[in-house]
All heavy atoms as TSV, in Angstrom:
chain	resi	resn	atom	element	x	y	z
A	1	MET	N	N	35.077	10.946	-41.368
A	1	MET	CA	C	33.995	10.240	-40.734
A	1	MET	C	C	34.286	10.179	-39.237
A	1	MET	O	O	35.404	9.886	-38.827
A	1	MET	CB	C	33.866	8.835	-41.306
A	1	MET	CG	C	32.801	8.030	-40.603
A	1	MET	SD	S	32.439	6.466	-41.375
A	1	MET	CE	C	31.642	7.054	-42.834
A	2	LEU	N	N	33.253	10.478	-38.452
A	2	LEU	CA	C	33.334	10.353	-37.003
A	2	LEU	C	C	32.505	9.143	-36.610
A	2	LEU	O	O	31.378	8.985	-37.070
A	2	LEU	CB	C	32.766	11.594	-36.322
A	2	LEU	CG	C	33.398	12.931	-36.696
A	2	LEU	CD1	C	32.671	14.055	-35.979
A	2	LEU	CD2	C	34.872	12.937	-36.359
A	3	GLU	N	N	33.069	8.285	-35.750
A	3	GLU	CA	C	32.368	7.069	-35.379
A	3	GLU	C	C	32.533	6.785	-33.894
A	3	GLU	O	O	33.621	6.931	-33.342
A	3	GLU	CB	C	32.894	5.891	-36.194
A	3	GLU	CG	C	32.130	4.620	-35.993
A	3	GLU	CD	C	32.507	3.552	-37.011
A	3	GLU	OE1	O	33.480	3.741	-37.770
A	3	GLU	OE2	O	31.816	2.534	-37.040
A	4	THR	N	N	31.416	6.414	-33.252
A	4	THR	CA	C	31.416	5.992	-31.851
A	4	THR	C	C	30.728	4.639	-31.777
A	4	THR	O	O	30.282	4.094	-32.792
A	4	THR	CB	C	30.655	6.990	-30.950
A	4	THR	OG1	O	29.271	6.934	-31.293
A	4	THR	CG2	C	31.182	8.400	-31.097
A	5	ALA	N	N	30.581	4.122	-30.561
A	5	ALA	CA	C	29.861	2.867	-30.369
A	5	ALA	C	C	28.392	3.007	-30.770
A	5	ALA	O	O	27.734	2.033	-31.104
A	5	ALA	CB	C	29.976	2.423	-28.915
A	6	ALA	N	N	27.855	4.230	-30.748
A	6	ALA	CA	C	26.439	4.464	-31.029
A	6	ALA	C	C	26.138	4.601	-32.521
A	6	ALA	O	O	25.131	4.087	-33.003
A	6	ALA	CB	C	25.955	5.720	-30.303
A	7	ASP	N	N	26.979	5.299	-33.267
A	7	ASP	CA	C	26.662	5.597	-34.670
A	7	ASP	C	C	27.871	6.227	-35.338
A	7	ASP	O	O	28.931	6.380	-34.720
A	7	ASP	CB	C	25.475	6.565	-34.749
A	7	ASP	CG	C	24.668	6.429	-36.037
A	7	ASP	OD1	O	25.146	5.780	-36.990
A	7	ASP	OD2	O	23.561	6.970	-36.077
A	8	ARG	N	N	27.690	6.633	-36.588
A	8	ARG	CA	C	28.740	7.354	-37.308
A	8	ARG	C	C	28.100	8.403	-38.194
A	8	ARG	O	O	26.961	8.257	-38.641
A	8	ARG	CB	C	29.610	6.407	-38.114
A	8	ARG	CG	C	28.900	5.767	-39.265
A	8	ARG	CD	C	29.833	4.835	-40.002
A	8	ARG	NE	N	29.135	4.280	-41.150
A	8	ARG	CZ	C	29.418	3.146	-41.711
A	8	ARG	NH1	N	30.404	2.412	-41.246
A	8	ARG	NH2	N	28.744	2.718	-42.740
A	9	ILE	N	N	28.853	9.469	-38.447
A	9	ILE	CA	C	28.411	10.528	-39.350
A	9	ILE	C	C	29.590	10.933	-40.220
A	9	ILE	O	O	30.747	10.795	-39.823
A	9	ILE	CB	C	27.847	11.766	-38.607
A	9	ILE	CG1	C	28.893	12.380	-37.675
A	9	ILE	CG2	C	26.572	11.420	-37.859
A	9	ILE	CD1	C	28.444	13.685	-37.023
A	10	THR	N	N	29.283	11.419	-41.398
A	10	THR	CA	C	30.318	11.903	-42.302
A	10	THR	C	C	30.208	13.418	-42.373
A	10	THR	O	O	29.128	13.957	-42.618
A	10	THR	CB	C	30.138	11.292	-43.704
A	10	THR	OG1	O	30.197	9.862	-43.587
A	10	THR	CG2	C	31.229	11.763	-44.647
A	11	VAL	N	N	31.303	14.078	-42.111
A	11	VAL	CA	C	31.362	15.537	-42.134
A	11	VAL	C	C	32.651	15.977	-42.806
A	11	VAL	O	O	33.611	15.216	-42.888
A	11	VAL	CB	C	31.297	16.138	-40.702
A	11	VAL	CG1	C	29.967	15.859	-40.058
A	11	VAL	CG2	C	32.421	15.617	-39.834
A	12	LYS	N	N	32.670	17.201	-43.282
A	12	LYS	CA	C	33.885	17.780	-43.844
A	12	LYS	C	C	34.689	18.371	-42.695
A	12	LYS	O	O	34.144	19.056	-41.827
A	12	LYS	CB	C	33.538	18.864	-44.852
A	12	LYS	CG	C	34.739	19.350	-45.635
A	12	LYS	CD	C	34.332	20.374	-46.653
A	12	LYS	CE	C	33.904	19.665	-47.917
A	12	LYS	NZ	N	33.717	20.606	-49.039
A	13	ALA	N	N	35.967	18.108	-42.658
A	13	ALA	CA	C	36.830	18.569	-41.570
A	13	ALA	C	C	37.587	19.835	-41.969
A	13	ALA	O	O	37.963	20.006	-43.118
A	13	ALA	CB	C	37.832	17.482	-41.193
A	14	LEU	N	N	37.808	20.665	-40.983
A	14	LEU	CA	C	38.662	21.835	-41.121
A	14	LEU	C	C	39.723	21.721	-40.034
A	14	LEU	O	O	39.422	21.842	-38.848
A	14	LEU	CB	C	37.867	23.131	-40.947
A	14	LEU	CG	C	38.685	24.423	-40.909
A	14	LEU	CD1	C	39.417	24.642	-42.236
A	14	LEU	CD2	C	37.801	25.600	-40.584
A	15	VAL	N	N	40.937	21.426	-40.418
A	15	VAL	CA	C	42.020	21.238	-39.457
A	15	VAL	C	C	42.595	22.605	-39.085
A	15	VAL	O	O	42.975	23.378	-39.964
A	15	VAL	CB	C	43.124	20.329	-40.045
A	15	VAL	CG1	C	44.246	20.145	-39.042
A	15	VAL	CG2	C	42.536	18.988	-40.457
A	16	THR	N	N	42.618	22.903	-37.778
A	16	THR	CA	C	43.128	24.179	-37.283
A	16	THR	C	C	43.966	23.950	-36.033
A	16	THR	O	O	44.068	22.834	-35.541
A	16	THR	CB	C	41.983	25.146	-36.911
A	16	THR	OG1	O	41.328	24.660	-35.749
A	16	THR	CG2	C	40.988	25.307	-38.041
A	17	GLU	N	N	44.515	25.013	-35.508
A	17	GLU	CA	C	45.267	24.961	-34.260
A	17	GLU	C	C	44.362	25.177	-33.040
A	17	GLU	O	O	44.828	25.180	-31.920
A	17	GLU	CB	C	46.368	26.032	-34.277
A	17	GLU	CG	C	47.389	25.861	-35.381
A	17	GLU	CD	C	48.296	24.659	-35.161
A	17	GLU	OE1	O	48.634	24.363	-33.993
A	17	GLU	OE2	O	48.648	24.007	-36.164
A	18	THR	N	N	43.058	25.369	-33.254
A	18	THR	CA	C	42.128	25.682	-32.167
A	18	THR	C	C	41.967	24.531	-31.184
A	18	THR	O	O	42.005	24.725	-29.978
A	18	THR	CB	C	40.745	26.069	-32.734
A	18	THR	OG1	O	40.921	27.150	-33.642
A	18	THR	CG2	C	39.800	26.484	-31.644
A	19	ALA	N	N	41.752	23.322	-31.682
A	19	ALA	CA	C	41.548	22.154	-30.815
A	19	ALA	C	C	42.892	21.624	-30.326
A	19	ALA	O	O	43.910	21.728	-31.018
A	19	ALA	CB	C	40.805	21.066	-31.564
A	20	ASN	N	N	42.885	21.048	-29.139
A	20	ASN	CA	C	44.075	20.377	-28.630
A	20	ASN	C	C	44.305	19.098	-29.418
A	20	ASN	O	O	43.371	18.510	-29.962
A	20	ASN	CB	C	43.908	20.035	-27.150
A	20	ASN	CG	C	43.821	21.263	-26.282
A	20	ASN	OD1	O	44.516	22.252	-26.518
A	20	ASN	ND2	N	42.975	21.215	-25.283
A	21	ARG	N	N	45.543	18.656	-29.466
A	21	ARG	CA	C	45.874	17.411	-30.163
A	21	ARG	C	C	45.037	16.273	-29.563
A	21	ARG	O	O	44.909	16.152	-28.366
A	21	ARG	CB	C	47.360	17.119	-30.012
A	21	ARG	CG	C	47.819	15.942	-30.820
A	21	ARG	CD	C	49.339	15.834	-30.761
A	21	ARG	NE	N	49.817	14.837	-31.673
A	21	ARG	CZ	C	50.054	15.036	-32.963
A	21	ARG	NH1	N	49.883	16.231	-33.476
A	21	ARG	NH2	N	50.484	14.069	-33.736
A	22	GLY	N	N	44.433	15.467	-30.425
A	22	GLY	CA	C	43.614	14.358	-29.962
A	22	GLY	C	C	42.166	14.727	-29.687
A	22	GLY	O	O	41.389	13.905	-29.226
A	23	GLU	N	N	41.782	15.963	-29.975
A	23	GLU	CA	C	40.407	16.413	-29.760
A	23	GLU	C	C	39.810	16.928	-31.062
A	23	GLU	O	O	40.532	17.402	-31.929
A	23	GLU	CB	C	40.350	17.558	-28.750
A	23	GLU	CG	C	40.753	17.189	-27.353
A	23	GLU	CD	C	40.641	18.369	-26.397
A	23	GLU	OE1	O	40.411	19.509	-26.858
A	23	GLU	OE2	O	40.792	18.153	-25.199
A	24	ILE	N	N	38.491	16.833	-31.150
A	24	ILE	CA	C	37.774	17.485	-32.232
A	24	ILE	C	C	36.680	18.337	-31.612
A	24	ILE	O	O	36.242	18.080	-30.492
A	24	ILE	CB	C	37.167	16.487	-33.233
A	24	ILE	CG1	C	36.100	15.629	-32.543
A	24	ILE	CG2	C	38.225	15.633	-33.871
A	24	ILE	CD1	C	35.187	14.955	-33.510
A	25	HIS	N	N	36.243	19.341	-32.316
A	25	HIS	CA	C	35.121	20.181	-31.900
A	25	HIS	C	C	34.075	20.075	-33.002
A	25	HIS	O	O	34.383	20.293	-34.167
A	25	HIS	CB	C	35.549	21.637	-31.724
A	25	HIS	CG	C	36.487	21.841	-30.592
A	25	HIS	ND1	N	36.098	22.409	-29.408
A	25	HIS	CD2	C	37.790	21.522	-30.433
A	25	HIS	CE1	C	37.128	22.452	-28.582
A	25	HIS	NE2	N	38.170	21.918	-29.188
A	26	MET	N	N	32.862	19.729	-32.620
A	26	MET	CA	C	31.779	19.578	-33.591
A	26	MET	C	C	30.595	20.413	-33.141
A	26	MET	O	O	30.128	20.269	-32.018
A	26	MET	CB	C	31.390	18.101	-33.688
A	26	MET	CG	C	30.255	17.800	-34.592
A	26	MET	SD	S	30.743	17.960	-36.314
A	26	MET	CE	C	29.162	17.802	-37.085
A	27	ILE	N	N	30.147	21.297	-33.992
A	27	ILE	CA	C	28.990	22.137	-33.697
A	27	ILE	C	C	27.734	21.328	-33.997
A	27	ILE	O	O	27.652	20.642	-35.004
A	27	ILE	CB	C	29.033	23.422	-34.544
A	27	ILE	CG1	C	30.271	24.230	-34.175
A	27	ILE	CG2	C	27.767	24.230	-34.361
A	27	ILE	CD1	C	30.538	25.398	-35.093
A	28	HIS	N	N	26.749	21.409	-33.109
A	28	HIS	CA	C	25.512	20.665	-33.327
A	28	HIS	C	C	24.487	21.533	-34.053
A	28	HIS	O	O	24.654	22.738	-34.187
A	28	HIS	CB	C	24.932	20.174	-31.992
A	28	HIS	CG	C	24.548	21.278	-31.066
A	28	HIS	ND1	N	23.319	21.886	-31.116
A	28	HIS	CD2	C	25.222	21.898	-30.070
A	28	HIS	CE1	C	23.257	22.818	-30.196
A	28	HIS	NE2	N	24.403	22.854	-29.553
A	29	GLY	N	N	23.422	20.900	-34.520
A	29	GLY	CA	C	22.347	21.630	-35.157
A	29	GLY	C	C	22.237	21.414	-36.656
A	29	GLY	O	O	21.415	22.042	-37.308
A	30	TYR	N	N	23.038	20.526	-37.219
A	30	TYR	CA	C	22.980	20.267	-38.657
A	30	TYR	C	C	22.180	19.000	-38.929
A	30	TYR	O	O	22.524	17.930	-38.440
A	30	TYR	CB	C	24.388	20.099	-39.241
A	30	TYR	CG	C	25.202	21.351	-39.168
A	30	TYR	CD1	C	26.200	21.492	-38.219
A	30	TYR	CD2	C	24.964	22.400	-40.045
A	30	TYR	CE1	C	26.948	22.662	-38.142
A	30	TYR	CE2	C	25.705	23.560	-39.978
A	30	TYR	CZ	C	26.697	23.676	-39.022
A	30	TYR	OH	O	27.426	24.818	-38.952
A	31	ARG	N	N	21.089	19.119	-39.690
A	31	ARG	CA	C	20.292	17.950	-40.047
A	31	ARG	C	C	21.130	16.930	-40.817
A	31	ARG	O	O	20.971	15.734	-40.660
A	31	ARG	CB	C	19.110	18.380	-40.910
A	31	ARG	CG	C	17.792	18.109	-40.259
A	31	ARG	CD	C	16.660	18.476	-41.169
A	31	ARG	NE	N	16.271	19.839	-40.836
A	31	ARG	CZ	C	15.736	20.690	-41.661
A	31	ARG	NH1	N	15.505	20.357	-42.897
A	31	ARG	NH2	N	15.428	21.895	-41.268
A	32	GLU	N	N	22.029	17.424	-41.669
A	32	GLU	CA	C	22.837	16.555	-42.525
A	32	GLU	C	C	23.851	15.738	-41.738
A	32	GLU	O	O	24.324	14.718	-42.218
A	32	GLU	CB	C	23.586	17.384	-43.572
A	32	GLU	CG	C	22.697	18.214	-44.452
A	32	GLU	CD	C	22.323	19.560	-43.831
A	32	GLU	OE1	O	22.799	19.898	-42.738
A	32	GLU	OE2	O	21.530	20.285	-44.462
A	33	ALA	N	N	24.234	16.191	-40.550
A	33	ALA	CA	C	25.240	15.505	-39.741
A	33	ALA	C	C	24.899	15.715	-38.271
A	33	ALA	O	O	25.524	16.515	-37.588
A	33	ALA	CB	C	26.635	16.040	-40.056
A	34	ASN	N	N	23.894	15.005	-37.783
A	34	ASN	CA	C	23.425	15.170	-36.414
A	34	ASN	C	C	24.428	14.571	-35.433
A	34	ASN	O	O	24.474	13.361	-35.223
A	34	ASN	CB	C	22.055	14.515	-36.249
A	34	ASN	CG	C	21.468	14.732	-34.881
A	34	ASN	OD1	O	22.099	15.262	-33.989
A	34	ASN	ND2	N	20.234	14.281	-34.712
A	35	VAL	N	N	25.235	15.414	-34.817
A	35	VAL	CA	C	26.287	14.965	-33.913
A	35	VAL	C	C	25.714	14.243	-32.696
A	35	VAL	O	O	26.378	13.391	-32.107
A	35	VAL	CB	C	27.208	16.147	-33.508
A	35	VAL	CG1	C	26.495	17.117	-32.596
A	35	VAL	CG2	C	28.493	15.645	-32.883
A	36	ASN	N	N	24.478	14.518	-32.327
A	36	ASN	CA	C	23.871	13.838	-31.180
A	36	ASN	C	C	23.706	12.342	-31.414
A	36	ASN	O	O	23.627	11.578	-30.457
A	36	ASN	CB	C	22.518	14.470	-30.834
A	36	ASN	CG	C	22.684	15.841	-30.248
A	36	ASN	OD1	O	23.699	16.149	-29.630
A	36	ASN	ND2	N	21.700	16.696	-30.446
A	37	ARG	N	N	23.686	11.917	-32.673
A	37	ARG	CA	C	23.620	10.476	-32.968
A	37	ARG	C	C	24.853	9.734	-32.469
A	37	ARG	O	O	24.811	8.523	-32.283
A	37	ARG	CB	C	23.476	10.253	-34.474
A	37	ARG	CG	C	22.129	10.659	-35.009
A	37	ARG	CD	C	21.973	10.450	-36.500
A	37	ARG	NE	N	22.890	9.493	-37.091
A	37	ARG	CZ	C	23.205	9.489	-38.377
A	37	ARG	NH1	N	22.711	10.377	-39.195
A	37	ARG	NH2	N	24.035	8.587	-38.845
A	38	LEU	N	N	25.951	10.440	-32.261
A	38	LEU	CA	C	27.195	9.812	-31.820
A	38	LEU	C	C	27.214	9.506	-30.326
A	38	LEU	O	O	28.097	8.794	-29.852
A	38	LEU	CB	C	28.386	10.709	-32.164
A	38	LEU	CG	C	28.596	10.995	-33.642
A	38	LEU	CD1	C	29.770	11.948	-33.828
A	38	LEU	CD2	C	28.811	9.710	-34.421
A	39	ILE	N	N	26.272	10.047	-29.585
A	39	ILE	CA	C	26.276	9.886	-28.132
A	39	ILE	C	C	25.458	8.659	-27.747
A	39	ILE	O	O	24.243	8.622	-27.978
A	39	ILE	CB	C	25.706	11.142	-27.446
A	39	ILE	CG1	C	26.516	12.366	-27.866
A	39	ILE	CG2	C	25.705	10.976	-25.927
A	39	ILE	CD1	C	25.888	13.674	-27.461
A	40	PRO	N	N	26.088	7.635	-27.158
A	40	PRO	CA	C	25.337	6.455	-26.726
A	40	PRO	C	C	24.290	6.832	-25.674
A	40	PRO	O	O	24.505	7.750	-24.871
A	40	PRO	CB	C	26.405	5.544	-26.116
A	40	PRO	CG	C	27.698	6.018	-26.703
A	40	PRO	CD	C	27.529	7.490	-26.927
A	41	LEU	N	N	23.157	6.144	-25.685
A	41	LEU	CA	C	22.081	6.443	-24.742
A	41	LEU	C	C	22.502	6.261	-23.291
A	41	LEU	O	O	21.949	6.889	-22.396
A	41	LEU	CB	C	20.858	5.576	-25.048
A	41	LEU	CG	C	20.198	5.833	-26.405
A	41	LEU	CD1	C	19.062	4.852	-26.637
A	41	LEU	CD2	C	19.720	7.269	-26.511
A	42	ASP	N	N	23.490	5.400	-23.038
A	42	ASP	CA	C	23.940	5.167	-21.661
A	42	ASP	C	C	25.168	6.009	-21.282
A	42	ASP	O	O	25.795	5.769	-20.264
A	42	ASP	CB	C	24.234	3.686	-21.435
A	42	ASP	CG	C	25.364	3.165	-22.312
A	42	ASP	OD1	O	25.813	3.883	-23.228
A	42	ASP	OD2	O	25.787	2.016	-22.090
A	43	HIS	N	N	25.514	7.009	-22.098
A	43	HIS	CA	C	26.654	7.898	-21.814
A	43	HIS	C	C	26.163	9.020	-20.893
A	43	HIS	O	O	25.827	10.114	-21.331
A	43	HIS	CB	C	27.222	8.461	-23.121
A	43	HIS	CG	C	28.463	9.288	-22.956
A	43	HIS	ND1	N	29.651	8.746	-22.540
A	43	HIS	CD2	C	28.688	10.602	-23.139
A	43	HIS	CE1	C	30.564	9.707	-22.483
A	43	HIS	NE2	N	29.997	10.847	-22.843
A	44	LEU	N	N	26.089	8.700	-19.596
A	44	LEU	CA	C	25.496	9.605	-18.618
A	44	LEU	C	C	26.509	10.007	-17.554
A	44	LEU	O	O	27.411	9.233	-17.225
A	44	LEU	CB	C	24.302	8.924	-17.932
A	44	LEU	CG	C	23.226	8.367	-18.857
A	44	LEU	CD1	C	22.211	7.569	-18.059
A	44	LEU	CD2	C	22.558	9.468	-19.649
A	45	ASP	N	N	26.350	11.204	-17.010
A	45	ASP	CA	C	27.162	11.658	-15.886
A	45	ASP	C	C	26.809	10.777	-14.690
A	45	ASP	O	O	25.643	10.649	-14.324
A	45	ASP	CB	C	26.848	13.122	-15.579
A	45	ASP	CG	C	27.674	13.636	-14.427
A	45	ASP	OD1	O	27.301	13.345	-13.271
A	45	ASP	OD2	O	28.666	14.325	-14.676
A	46	PRO	N	N	27.805	10.159	-14.043
A	46	PRO	CA	C	27.511	9.250	-12.939
A	46	PRO	C	C	26.901	9.941	-11.716
A	46	PRO	O	O	26.176	9.321	-10.951
A	46	PRO	CB	C	28.867	8.626	-12.600
A	46	PRO	CG	C	29.879	9.515	-13.203
A	46	PRO	CD	C	29.222	10.218	-14.353
A	47	ALA	N	N	27.179	11.216	-11.532
A	47	ALA	CA	C	26.664	11.927	-10.358
A	47	ALA	C	C	25.241	12.430	-10.567
A	47	ALA	O	O	24.415	12.370	-9.660
A	47	ALA	CB	C	27.580	13.093	-10.013
A	48	THR	N	N	24.940	12.927	-11.774
A	48	THR	CA	C	23.638	13.552	-11.994
A	48	THR	C	C	22.716	12.751	-12.903
A	48	THR	O	O	21.511	12.984	-12.912
A	48	THR	CB	C	23.816	14.942	-12.637
A	48	THR	OG1	O	24.384	14.773	-13.951
A	48	THR	CG2	C	24.690	15.836	-11.790
A	49	GLY	N	N	23.268	11.830	-13.687
A	49	GLY	CA	C	22.474	11.085	-14.645
A	49	GLY	C	C	22.179	11.858	-15.919
A	49	GLY	O	O	21.489	11.374	-16.806
A	50	PHE	N	N	22.731	13.073	-16.033
A	50	PHE	CA	C	22.510	13.911	-17.206
A	50	PHE	C	C	23.326	13.370	-18.377
A	50	PHE	O	O	24.464	12.938	-18.204
A	50	PHE	CB	C	22.918	15.358	-16.894
A	50	PHE	CG	C	22.426	16.352	-17.904
A	50	PHE	CD1	C	21.107	16.782	-17.891
A	50	PHE	CD2	C	23.278	16.861	-18.867
A	50	PHE	CE1	C	20.634	17.690	-18.823
A	50	PHE	CE2	C	22.824	17.776	-19.805
A	50	PHE	CZ	C	21.497	18.194	-19.771
A	51	PRO	N	N	22.783	13.385	-19.596
A	51	PRO	CA	C	23.536	12.905	-20.762
A	51	PRO	C	C	24.849	13.670	-20.949
A	51	PRO	O	O	24.906	14.877	-20.733
A	51	PRO	CB	C	22.591	13.171	-21.934
A	51	PRO	CG	C	21.234	13.240	-21.327
A	51	PRO	CD	C	21.428	13.811	-19.952
A	52	GLY	N	N	25.889	12.950	-21.341
A	52	GLY	CA	C	27.213	13.542	-21.535
A	52	GLY	C	C	27.355	14.178	-22.898
A	52	GLY	O	O	28.029	13.630	-23.771
A	53	TYR	N	N	26.715	15.331	-23.093
A	53	TYR	CA	C	26.740	15.988	-24.397
A	53	TYR	C	C	28.068	16.668	-24.718
A	53	TYR	O	O	28.299	17.031	-25.857
A	53	TYR	CB	C	25.631	17.046	-24.486
A	53	TYR	CG	C	24.244	16.484	-24.521
A	53	TYR	CD1	C	23.279	16.918	-23.634
A	53	TYR	CD2	C	23.895	15.517	-25.451
A	53	TYR	CE1	C	21.994	16.399	-23.671
A	53	TYR	CE2	C	22.621	14.990	-25.493
A	53	TYR	CZ	C	21.677	15.435	-24.602
A	53	TYR	OH	O	20.420	14.931	-24.641
A	54	LYS	N	N	28.925	16.877	-23.745
A	54	LYS	CA	C	30.147	17.651	-23.985
A	54	LYS	C	C	31.269	16.828	-24.599
A	54	LYS	O	O	32.037	17.341	-25.404
A	54	LYS	CB	C	30.642	18.278	-22.677
A	54	LYS	CG	C	29.674	19.262	-22.072
A	54	LYS	CD	C	29.540	20.485	-22.926
A	54	LYS	CE	C	28.646	21.505	-22.259
A	54	LYS	NZ	N	28.327	22.609	-23.096
A	55	GLN	N	N	31.397	15.575	-24.198
A	55	GLN	CA	C	32.513	14.765	-24.687
A	55	GLN	C	C	32.078	13.323	-24.865
A	55	GLN	O	O	31.312	12.794	-24.066
A	55	GLN	CB	C	33.678	14.773	-23.693
A	55	GLN	CG	C	34.296	16.106	-23.471
A	55	GLN	CD	C	35.385	16.024	-22.413
A	55	GLN	OE1	O	35.321	15.224	-21.495
A	55	GLN	NE2	N	36.390	16.865	-22.544
A	56	VAL	N	N	32.591	12.708	-25.896
A	56	VAL	CA	C	32.401	11.278	-26.106
A	56	VAL	C	C	33.584	10.794	-26.953
A	56	VAL	O	O	33.991	11.465	-27.906
A	56	VAL	CB	C	31.044	10.967	-26.790
A	56	VAL	CG1	C	30.968	11.543	-28.176
A	56	VAL	CG2	C	30.747	9.488	-26.782
A	57	PRO	N	N	34.189	9.668	-26.573
A	57	PRO	CA	C	35.298	9.149	-27.373
A	57	PRO	C	C	34.805	8.758	-28.772
A	57	PRO	O	O	33.713	8.205	-28.924
A	57	PRO	CB	C	35.754	7.900	-26.612
A	57	PRO	CG	C	35.169	8.025	-25.246
A	57	PRO	CD	C	33.936	8.851	-25.391
A	58	CYS	N	N	35.615	9.078	-29.778
A	58	CYS	CA	C	35.242	8.709	-31.142
A	58	CYS	C	C	36.495	8.438	-31.961
A	58	CYS	O	O	37.591	8.830	-31.601
A	58	CYS	CB	C	34.402	9.798	-31.802
A	58	CYS	SG	S	35.290	11.296	-32.204
A	59	SER	N	N	36.279	7.760	-33.069
A	59	SER	CA	C	37.377	7.568	-34.015
A	59	SER	C	C	37.132	8.513	-35.186
A	59	SER	O	O	35.997	8.843	-35.510
A	59	SER	CB	C	37.460	6.128	-34.477
A	59	SER	OG	O	36.292	5.748	-35.182
A	60	VAL	N	N	38.216	8.919	-35.807
A	60	VAL	CA	C	38.159	9.845	-36.933
A	60	VAL	C	C	38.950	9.217	-38.079
A	60	VAL	O	O	40.073	8.770	-37.889
A	60	VAL	CB	C	38.794	11.214	-36.576
A	60	VAL	CG1	C	38.744	12.159	-37.752
A	60	VAL	CG2	C	38.123	11.812	-35.350
A	61	ARG	N	N	38.324	9.171	-39.245
A	61	ARG	CA	C	39.041	8.650	-40.411
A	61	ARG	C	C	38.478	9.288	-41.674
A	61	ARG	O	O	37.369	9.839	-41.675
A	61	ARG	CB	C	38.960	7.143	-40.501
A	61	ARG	CG	C	37.594	6.607	-40.780
A	61	ARG	CD	C	37.647	5.069	-40.937
A	61	ARG	NE	N	36.319	4.532	-41.074
A	61	ARG	CZ	C	35.621	4.488	-42.196
A	61	ARG	NH1	N	36.133	4.996	-43.314
A	61	ARG	NH2	N	34.417	3.968	-42.253
A	62	LYS	N	N	39.245	9.233	-42.716
A	62	LYS	CA	C	38.801	9.764	-44.001
A	62	LYS	C	C	37.762	8.823	-44.590
A	62	LYS	O	O	37.972	7.608	-44.654
A	62	LYS	CB	C	39.988	9.900	-44.957
A	62	LYS	CG	C	39.633	10.542	-46.258
A	62	LYS	CD	C	40.858	10.761	-47.127
A	62	LYS	CE	C	40.458	11.434	-48.422
A	62	LYS	NZ	N	41.625	11.749	-49.241
A	63	ALA	N	N	36.624	9.367	-44.984
A	63	ALA	CA	C	35.554	8.568	-45.580
A	63	ALA	C	C	35.959	8.136	-46.980
A	63	ALA	O	O	36.620	8.867	-47.707
A	63	ALA	CB	C	34.252	9.356	-45.616
A	64	LYS	N	N	35.545	6.936	-47.344
A	64	LYS	CA	C	35.784	6.434	-48.697
A	64	LYS	C	C	34.760	7.052	-49.633
A	64	LYS	O	O	33.688	7.497	-49.210
A	64	LYS	CB	C	35.658	4.926	-48.703
A	64	LYS	CG	C	36.699	4.245	-47.857
A	64	LYS	CD	C	36.465	2.766	-47.775
A	64	LYS	CE	C	37.469	2.163	-46.814
A	64	LYS	NZ	N	37.068	0.853	-46.342
A	65	GLU	N	N	35.056	7.080	-50.907
A	65	GLU	CA	C	34.175	7.642	-51.919
A	65	GLU	C	C	32.775	7.062	-51.804
A	65	GLU	O	O	32.609	5.847	-51.786
A	65	GLU	CB	C	34.744	7.357	-53.319
A	65	GLU	CG	C	33.966	7.970	-54.440
A	65	GLU	CD	C	34.211	9.458	-54.579
A	65	GLU	OE1	O	35.297	9.922	-54.206
A	65	GLU	OE2	O	33.319	10.149	-55.078
A	66	GLY	N	N	31.750	7.915	-51.659
A	66	GLY	CA	C	30.363	7.481	-51.591
A	66	GLY	C	C	29.909	6.964	-50.229
A	66	GLY	O	O	28.755	6.609	-50.059
A	67	GLU	N	N	30.794	6.908	-49.256
A	67	GLU	CA	C	30.453	6.400	-47.930
A	67	GLU	C	C	29.747	7.470	-47.112
A	67	GLU	O	O	30.149	8.613	-47.104
A	67	GLU	CB	C	31.738	5.959	-47.204
A	67	GLU	CG	C	31.513	5.282	-45.895
A	67	GLU	CD	C	32.821	4.789	-45.293
A	67	GLU	OE1	O	33.858	5.476	-45.436
A	67	GLU	OE2	O	32.794	3.728	-44.674
A	68	THR	N	N	28.674	7.090	-46.435
A	68	THR	CA	C	27.962	8.040	-45.569
A	68	THR	C	C	27.815	7.499	-44.175
A	68	THR	O	O	27.956	6.351	-43.924
A	68	THR	CB	C	26.563	8.361	-46.119
A	68	THR	OG1	O	25.821	7.167	-46.215
A	68	THR	CG2	C	26.649	9.053	-47.445
């Protein structure tokens, strides 16, 4: 489960050596797990005001049985 101040989603994880320690990579475009829900509406670039779609702090934990 990925969780931010804005929302949480449950996804299946694939642990690899690709991401740096402490980072996750999530591909967008899945109706079942809309990663954009994790981005708070006020998570904006201070210089341009553009939404911060590239990075957002989140917690990662194993979902409990039946949890979504």
